[in-house]
C-alpha positions as CSV (number, residue, x, y, z in Angstrom):
1,M,105.6,132.0,16.1
2,A,103.0,134.3,16.7
3,E,103.5,137.3,19.3
4,K,102.2,136.6,22.6
5,I,100.1,139.0,24.4
6,G,101.2,140.0,28.4
7,R,104.9,138.9,28.6
8,P,106.4,140.3,31.5
9,T,108.9,143.3,31.2
10,S,112.1,143.1,31.7
11,S,113.7,144.0,34.9
12,V,115.8,147.4,35.5
13,K,119.5,146.7,34.8
14,R,122.0,148.2,37.2
15,A,125.1,150.1,35.9
16,G,127.1,146.7,37.0
17,G,124.8,144.3,34.9
18,G,122.8,143.0,37.5
19,T,118.9,143.4,37.8
20,S,117.3,145.0,40.4
21,S,114.0,147.0,41.2
22,R,114.7,150.6,42.9
23,A,115.2,150.6,46.4
24,G,112.3,150.9,48.5
25,V,110.2,150.8,45.6
26,R,107.6,147.8,45.1
27,P,107.6,146.3,41.6
28,A,104.3,146.7,39.8
29,A,102.3,143.6,39.8
30,R,102.9,141.8,36.4
31,R,99.9,141.0,34.1
32,P,99.3,137.6,33.9
33,R,100.8,135.6,30.6
34,I,98.0,135.2,28.1
35,P,98.2,131.9,26.0
36,Y,96.7,133.3,23.0
37,S,98.4,135.4,20.3
38,K,97.0,138.7,19.2
39,E,95.6,136.6,15.9
40,E,93.7,134.3,17.9
41,I,92.0,136.7,20.4
42,A,90.8,138.5,17.0
43,E,89.5,135.5,15.4
44,I,87.5,134.7,18.7
45,F,85.8,138.0,18.6
46,R,85.2,137.6,15.2
47,R,83.2,134.7,15.2
48,F,81.3,136.0,18.0
49,S,80.5,139.0,15.4
50,V,79.3,136.5,12.9
51,Q,77.4,134.5,15.1
52,R,75.6,137.9,16.7
53,P,76.2,140.8,14.6
54,D,73.7,142.6,16.5
55,P,73.5,141.6,19.9
56,Q,71.1,143.1,22.5
57,S,70.5,143.2,26.0
58,E,68.0,140.6,27.5
59,L,66.4,143.3,29.8
60,E,63.2,145.0,28.3
61,Y,63.4,148.6,28.7
62,T,62.0,151.6,26.8
63,N,64.7,154.8,27.8
64,P,67.7,155.3,29.2
65,F,65.6,155.5,32.6
66,T,63.8,152.4,32.2
67,L,67.3,150.6,31.3
68,L,69.0,152.3,34.0
69,V,66.1,150.9,36.6
70,A,66.4,147.4,35.1
71,V,70.1,146.8,35.6
72,V,69.6,148.2,39.1
73,L,67.2,145.6,39.8
74,S,69.0,143.0,38.2
75,A,71.3,142.3,40.7
76,Q,71.1,138.7,42.1
77,A,68.3,138.5,39.8
78,T,67.9,136.9,36.4
79,D,67.0,139.0,33.1
80,A,63.4,137.1,33.1
81,G,62.5,138.0,36.6
82,V,62.9,141.5,36.3
83,N,61.4,141.5,33.0
84,K,58.2,139.9,34.2
85,A,58.3,142.5,37.3
86,T,59.0,145.6,35.2
87,R,56.1,145.5,32.4
88,A,53.6,146.6,34.9
89,L,56.3,148.8,36.4
90,F,57.0,150.6,33.4
91,A,53.7,150.8,32.3
92,A,52.7,152.9,35.3
93,A,55.9,155.0,35.3
94,D,58.6,155.1,32.7
95,T,60.5,158.5,33.2
96,P,62.0,159.8,36.8
97,A,59.0,162.1,37.4
98,Q,56.6,159.5,37.3
99,M,58.4,157.0,39.3
100,A,59.1,159.4,42.2
101,A,55.3,160.2,42.2
102,L,54.6,156.7,42.0
103,G,56.5,156.0,45.6
104,E,58.5,153.7,47.1
105,D,55.3,151.8,48.7
106,A,54.2,151.1,45.1
107,I,57.3,150.5,43.3
108,R,57.9,147.5,46.1
109,E,54.9,146.0,45.6
110,H,55.8,146.1,41.6
111,I,58.9,144.1,42.2
112,R,58.1,141.9,45.2
113,T,58.9,139.0,43.1
114,I,62.6,140.3,42.8
115,G,65.2,139.4,45.3
116,L,66.1,142.2,47.7
117,F,63.1,144.1,46.6
118,R,62.8,146.5,49.6
119,T,66.2,147.8,49.1
120,K,65.8,148.1,45.6
121,A,62.4,149.8,45.9
122,K,64.1,152.3,48.3
123,N,67.0,152.7,45.5
124,V,64.7,153.1,42.7
125,Q,62.9,156.2,44.6
126,A,66.1,157.7,45.5
127,L,67.8,157.7,42.0
128,S,64.8,158.8,40.5
129,E,64.6,162.0,42.9
130,A,68.1,162.6,42.6
131,L,67.9,162.5,38.4
132,I,65.4,165.1,38.7
133,A,67.3,167.1,41.6
134,R,71.0,166.9,39.8
135,H,70.3,166.1,36.0
136,G,66.8,167.6,35.0
137,G,65.4,163.9,34.8
138,A,67.5,163.1,32.3
139,V,69.9,160.0,32.7
140,P,73.6,161.3,32.3
141,A,76.3,159.7,29.8
142,D,79.0,160.1,32.5
143,R,80.7,157.3,34.6
144,A,81.1,159.5,37.8
145,A,77.5,161.0,37.8
146,L,75.8,157.4,37.2
147,E,77.7,155.9,40.0
148,A,76.8,158.8,42.0
149,L,73.2,157.6,41.8
150,P,71.7,155.7,44.8
151,G,72.1,151.7,44.0
152,V,74.5,152.3,41.2
153,G,78.0,150.6,41.0
154,R,80.5,150.2,38.1
155,K,79.0,147.2,36.8
156,T,75.8,149.0,36.4
157,A,77.2,152.5,35.0
158,N,79.0,150.6,32.4
159,V,76.0,148.8,31.2
160,V,74.1,152.1,30.7
161,L,76.8,153.6,29.1
162,N,77.3,150.5,26.5
163,V,73.8,149.7,25.8
164,A,72.2,153.5,26.6
165,F,74.8,155.5,25.0
166,G,77.2,153.3,22.8
167,E,80.4,153.6,24.5
168,A,82.9,150.5,24.5
169,T,82.7,149.7,28.1
170,L,82.7,146.4,29.5
171,A,80.4,145.3,32.3
172,V,81.5,142.2,34.4
173,D,79.1,140.4,35.6
174,T,79.2,136.7,37.1
175,H,79.2,135.3,33.4
176,I,82.0,137.4,32.1
177,F,84.1,137.1,35.2
178,R,83.9,133.2,34.8
179,L,84.9,133.4,31.3
180,G,87.9,136.3,31.7
181,N,89.3,133.3,34.0
182,R,88.1,130.1,32.5
183,L,89.8,130.8,28.9
184,K,92.7,132.6,30.2
185,L,91.6,135.5,28.4
186,A,91.7,138.1,31.2
187,P,92.6,136.7,34.7
188,G,91.8,138.5,37.4
189,K,90.8,137.9,41.5
190,T,88.4,141.0,41.2
191,P,85.8,142.5,38.6
192,E,87.9,145.3,38.1
193,E,91.0,143.7,37.1
194,V,89.0,141.0,34.8
195,E,87.6,144.3,33.0
196,T,90.8,146.4,32.7
197,R,92.7,142.9,31.4
198,L,89.9,142.3,28.7
199,L,89.6,145.9,27.4
200,A,93.3,145.4,27.0
201,V,93.3,142.5,24.8
202,I,90.2,142.9,22.8
203,P,91.3,144.5,19.8
204,P,89.2,147.8,19.3
205,P,86.4,146.9,16.4
206,Y,84.9,144.6,18.8
207,R,85.0,146.5,22.2
208,R,81.4,147.9,21.6
209,H,79.6,144.5,21.5
210,A,82.3,142.3,23.7
211,H,80.2,142.6,26.9
212,H,77.1,141.5,25.2
213,W,78.9,138.8,23.5
214,L,80.7,137.4,26.4
215,I,77.9,137.5,28.7
216,L,75.3,135.5,26.0
217,H,78.7,132.8,25.5
218,G,78.8,132.4,29.1
219,R,75.1,132.2,29.8
220,Y,74.3,129.5,26.8
221,V,77.2,128.1,26.0
222,C,80.1,128.1,28.9
223,K,78.2,127.5,31.6
224,A,79.3,127.5,35.1
225,R,78.6,123.7,35.8
226,K,79.9,122.4,32.7
227,P,80.3,124.0,29.4
228,E,78.4,123.1,26.3
229,C,81.8,122.6,24.3
230,P,80.1,121.3,21.3
231,A,77.9,124.2,20.7
232,C,81.1,126.5,21.0
233,V,82.1,128.4,18.0
234,I,85.6,129.0,19.4
235,A,86.5,125.3,20.7
236,D,89.2,125.0,18.8
237,L,90.8,128.2,20.2
238,C,90.0,128.1,23.9
239,K,92.6,127.0,26.1
240,A,90.3,126.5,29.2
241,A,91.5,123.2,31.3
242,E,87.5,122.3,31.5
243,K,87.3,121.8,27.6
244,W,86.4,118.5,26.5
245,C,86.1,119.1,22.9
246,D,87.8,121.0,20.4
247,V,85.7,120.7,17.5
248,P,84.1,124.4,16.9
249,A,80.3,124.6,16.0
250,P,79.0,125.6,12.6
251,L,80.0,129.4,12.4
252,V,75.9,130.6,11.5
253,E,74.0,133.7,12.5
254,L,71.8,133.4,15.4
255,G,68.6,135.4,15.4
256,V,68.5,138.0,18.0
257,G,68.0,136.8,21.4
258,M,68.1,133.3,20.4
259,A,70.2,130.7,22.0
260,V,72.3,127.9,20.8
261,A,70.9,124.6,19.7
262,G,70.1,122.6,22.9
263,D,70.1,125.2,25.4
264,G,66.7,124.5,26.7
265,Q,66.3,127.8,28.3
């Protein structure tokens, strides 16, 4: 039988033969048992890599700064909605100096079709000024420095580190959080738990693009209301309780930005 990932560790043995944890020390939380072998997980991500060998962000950007702004604006908004608003914004300002000079009022007018646009306009103005003051106008390739910027949290920092700088980070959005739990690949109660557990089980050769593969799979195939299992290339491997078809879709390469057949989005 193939080795399973996430087996609970054995208890500490007493001298007399029994088991217990040390007095006064709370035992560490055990990682949930994952119903996949290492070989099955590798095969899941191998298929994703064949289907989308060079996945791209669906947010439109021209440089690390416009990527950072686009990701900040994408919170509680669709990528399509953000792209519609940022085309004119980035035509007017695509550097921190230009954005700071544009000013909060003008930024707000450009993005008023996006949810929380007032707060986001304030954050974009403030982070532009912070980049100038702290980093000479460059976007830092450092997590702590990114998270210190106004409006930037762990998820945004992970996206920028992954997309702009090629790091093997994984930003857990609603799609990835759902998949981690639904597929039982990385059960967790928080995005940070799902992120940590996914990075622990995804084979190193696939970590660079795992973020995009999972987002696109969750957006176009393993949807929130009902997964489209006949369009799923891992239907035979999937352990989700919601699965209603176990015949995998044909494994063919999709073009950049292409959804699977029948998506309708």
